[in-house]
C-alpha positions as CSV (number, residue, x, y, z in Angstrom):
1,M,-2.0,106.0,-22.8
2,N,-1.2,109.7,-22.4
3,E,-4.3,110.2,-20.4
4,F,-3.2,107.4,-18.0
5,V,0.2,109.0,-17.6
6,A,-1.5,112.4,-16.9
7,L,-3.8,110.8,-14.3
8,L,-0.8,109.1,-12.7
9,H,0.9,112.5,-12.3
10,A,-2.2,114.2,-11.1
11,Y,-3.2,111.7,-8.5
12,P,-0.1,109.7,-7.4
13,G,-1.6,108.8,-4.0
14,V,-4.8,107.3,-5.5
15,V,-2.8,105.3,-8.0
16,A,-0.5,104.0,-5.3
17,S,-3.4,103.0,-3.2
18,L,-5.0,101.2,-6.1
19,A,-1.8,99.4,-6.9
20,S,-1.4,98.3,-3.3
21,A,-5.0,97.0,-3.2
22,V,-4.4,95.0,-6.5
23,I,-1.2,93.5,-5.1
24,A,-2.8,92.7,-1.8
25,G,-5.7,91.1,-3.5
26,S,-3.4,89.0,-5.8
27,V,-1.5,87.8,-2.8
28,A,-4.7,86.9,-1.0
29,V,-5.9,84.9,-4.0
30,I,-2.5,83.1,-4.3
31,V,-2.5,82.2,-0.6
32,F,-6.1,81.0,-0.8
33,A,-5.4,78.9,-3.9
34,F,-2.3,77.4,-2.3
35,T,-4.1,76.7,0.9
36,Q,-6.9,75.0,-1.0
37,F,-4.3,73.0,-2.9
38,L,-2.8,71.7,0.4
39,T,-6.2,71.0,1.9
40,V,-7.2,68.9,-1.1
41,K,-3.9,67.0,-1.0
42,R,-4.2,66.4,2.7
43,A,-7.8,65.1,2.3
44,R,-6.7,62.9,-0.6
45,A,-3.9,61.4,1.5
46,E,-6.2,60.8,4.4
47,L,-8.4,58.8,2.1
48,L,-5.7,56.9,0.2
49,V,-3.2,56.0,3.0
50,P,-5.5,53.4,4.6
51,K,-6.6,52.2,1.2
52,L,-3.0,51.5,0.2
53,E,-2.3,49.8,3.5
54,E,-5.3,47.6,3.0
55,L,-4.2,46.7,-0.5
56,Y,-0.7,45.9,0.7
57,L,-2.1,43.6,3.3
58,L,-4.3,41.9,0.7
59,V,-1.2,41.3,-1.5
60,N,0.6,39.7,1.5
61,E,-2.5,37.6,2.3
62,A,-2.5,36.4,-1.3
63,A,1.1,35.5,-1.0
64,A,0.5,33.4,2.1
65,A,-2.5,31.7,0.5
66,N,-0.4,30.9,-2.5
67,V,2.2,29.1,-0.3
68,T,-0.5,27.2,1.5
69,I,-2.4,26.1,-1.6
70,C,0.8,25.2,-3.4
71,A,2.0,23.0,-0.5
72,V,-1.3,21.1,-0.4
73,A,-1.3,20.6,-4.2
74,L,2.2,19.2,-4.1
75,R,1.1,16.7,-1.4
76,V,-1.8,15.7,-3.6
77,L,0.5,15.0,-6.4
78,D,2.7,13.0,-4.0
79,G,-0.3,10.7,-3.3
80,D,-1.4,12.2,0.0
81,D,-5.1,11.3,0.5
82,A,-5.5,13.6,3.4
83,A,-4.3,16.5,1.3
84,R,-6.6,15.5,-1.5
85,K,-9.6,15.6,0.9
86,K,-8.4,19.0,2.2
87,I,-8.2,20.6,-1.2
88,L,-11.5,19.2,-2.2
89,A,-13.1,20.7,0.9
90,L,-11.9,24.2,0.1
91,D,-14.4,26.7,-1.2
92,D,-13.6,27.5,-4.9
93,L,-13.4,31.2,-4.1
94,D,-10.5,30.4,-1.7
95,L,-8.9,27.7,-3.7
96,Y,-8.6,29.8,-6.9
97,G,-8.0,33.1,-5.1
98,H,-11.2,34.7,-6.4
99,R,-12.2,36.1,-3.0
100,L,-9.0,38.1,-2.6
101,A,-8.8,38.9,-6.3
102,K,-12.1,40.8,-6.2
103,K,-11.0,42.9,-3.3
104,I,-7.6,43.7,-5.0
105,I,-9.3,44.6,-8.3
106,M,-11.6,47.0,-6.4
107,Y,-8.7,48.9,-4.8
108,I,-6.8,49.2,-8.1
109,R,-9.8,50.3,-10.2
110,L,-11.1,52.8,-7.7
111,Y,-7.9,54.2,-6.2
112,F,-4.7,53.0,-7.7
113,P,-4.9,52.4,-11.5
114,Q,-1.2,52.8,-11.8
115,L,-0.8,49.3,-10.4
116,S,-2.9,47.7,-13.2
117,R,0.0,46.4,-15.2
118,I,1.7,44.5,-12.4
119,H,-1.6,43.2,-11.2
120,Q,-2.6,41.9,-14.6
121,L,0.7,40.0,-14.8
122,M,0.1,38.5,-11.4
123,F,-3.5,37.7,-12.3
124,A,-2.4,35.9,-15.5
125,A,0.1,33.8,-13.6
126,Q,-2.6,32.9,-11.0
127,G,-4.9,31.9,-13.9
128,K,-2.3,29.5,-15.2
129,Q,-1.9,28.1,-11.7
130,N,-5.6,27.7,-11.3
131,E,-5.8,25.6,-14.5
132,L,-3.3,23.2,-12.9
133,L,-5.2,23.1,-9.6
134,F,-8.4,22.2,-11.5
135,A,-6.5,19.5,-13.4
136,L,-5.5,17.9,-10.0
137,H,-8.8,16.0,-10.0
138,T,-8.9,15.0,-13.6
139,T,-7.5,12.0,-15.4
140,H,-4.6,14.1,-16.6
141,P,-3.1,15.8,-13.5
142,P,-0.2,18.2,-13.9
143,K,3.4,17.3,-13.5
144,L,5.0,18.1,-10.2
145,A,7.5,20.5,-11.9
146,E,4.6,22.3,-13.6
147,M,2.9,22.9,-10.3
148,V,6.1,24.1,-8.6
149,E,6.8,26.5,-11.5
150,A,3.2,27.9,-11.5
151,G,3.3,28.5,-7.8
152,G,6.7,30.1,-8.1
153,M,5.6,32.4,-10.9
154,V,2.6,33.6,-8.8
155,A,4.9,34.3,-5.8
156,H,7.3,36.1,-8.2
157,F,4.7,38.6,-9.4
158,L,3.3,39.0,-5.9
159,R,6.7,40.0,-4.6
160,L,7.0,42.5,-7.4
161,F,3.5,43.8,-6.7
162,E,4.4,44.4,-3.1
163,A,7.7,46.1,-4.1
164,E,5.9,48.4,-6.6
165,I,3.5,49.5,-3.9
166,V,6.3,50.3,-1.5
167,N,8.5,52.0,-4.1
168,N,5.7,54.2,-5.4
169,R,4.1,55.1,-2.1
170,D,4.5,58.9,-2.5
171,S,3.2,58.8,-6.1
172,L,0.2,56.7,-5.3
173,I,-0.8,58.7,-2.2
174,G,0.1,62.1,-3.7
175,D,0.7,63.9,-0.4
176,R,3.9,65.6,-1.4
177,I,3.9,69.2,-2.7
178,F,5.9,68.2,-5.7
179,H,4.7,65.3,-7.8
180,R,6.7,62.1,-7.6
181,R,7.1,60.2,-10.9
182,Y,5.6,56.7,-10.9
183,K,8.2,54.0,-11.5
184,P,6.7,50.8,-12.8
185,T,8.5,47.5,-12.4
186,S,11.2,47.2,-15.0
187,Q,11.1,44.5,-17.6
188,T,14.4,43.1,-16.3
189,A,12.7,42.5,-12.9
190,L,9.7,41.0,-14.5
191,D,11.9,38.5,-16.4
192,A,14.1,37.7,-13.4
193,F,12.0,34.6,-12.5
194,I,14.2,31.5,-12.5
195,P,12.0,28.4,-13.4
196,P,12.6,25.2,-11.5
197,P,14.2,22.2,-13.2
198,N,12.2,19.8,-15.4
199,V,12.5,17.1,-12.7
200,P,11.3,17.2,-9.1
201,M,13.4,19.7,-7.1
202,W,14.5,17.0,-4.6
203,A,15.7,14.5,-7.3
204,D,19.3,13.6,-7.0
205,D,20.7,12.1,-10.1
206,V,24.3,12.2,-9.0
207,K,26.1,8.9,-9.8
208,G,22.9,7.7,-11.5
209,N,21.1,7.1,-8.2
210,A,17.8,8.9,-7.8
211,T,16.5,9.5,-4.3
212,T,13.1,11.0,-3.5
213,K,11.7,13.1,-0.7
214,S,8.1,13.6,0.2
215,A,6.5,16.6,-1.6
216,K,5.0,17.7,1.7
217,D,8.5,18.7,2.9
218,E,9.3,20.8,-0.2
219,P,8.3,24.5,-0.2
220,C,6.5,25.7,-3.3
């Protein structure tokens, strides 16, 4: 230590130059590291933004398909032969949503695993709906209220799926300098689904007189 102090007094100019070089080198390393950090984040964003947009569109496509399938299923339960022929003509991959499901799973597993929880809940609801769709052509078809509730549950989780994508866009993409905490859908929102009544939604039991309306006019 004493030798270093003596050297500092003997060659102040040399020590100052070395200190300046060390500082300049450190600053250069920091700037390089920060630049690389921004470059990596920009490249990641360029990759993930279109992927997230494609996933969002797939969720919307699944929601539209759910409405269509549910509407046809309700007409089948209402005794519509044309609807029965239409649903029988559908490819199983489209009827049960497997074609879209495989694409959605790919995006989640490869790019957005944070969405796994809400996707699994949606997938489970769709599985229950598919059991009822399969039962349409058996000797024990589902009740109308069961089909309405199943379709509504799928729509409920698809809406939450879409909202979770939008609300966590910055976290999923990761293009901000400072990390944004991921906010999963709350349990309160998950439980907010209001099931339909145990009778057809268009039943009118007021004054003891029940009137009916064709299921083809009732949204799922």
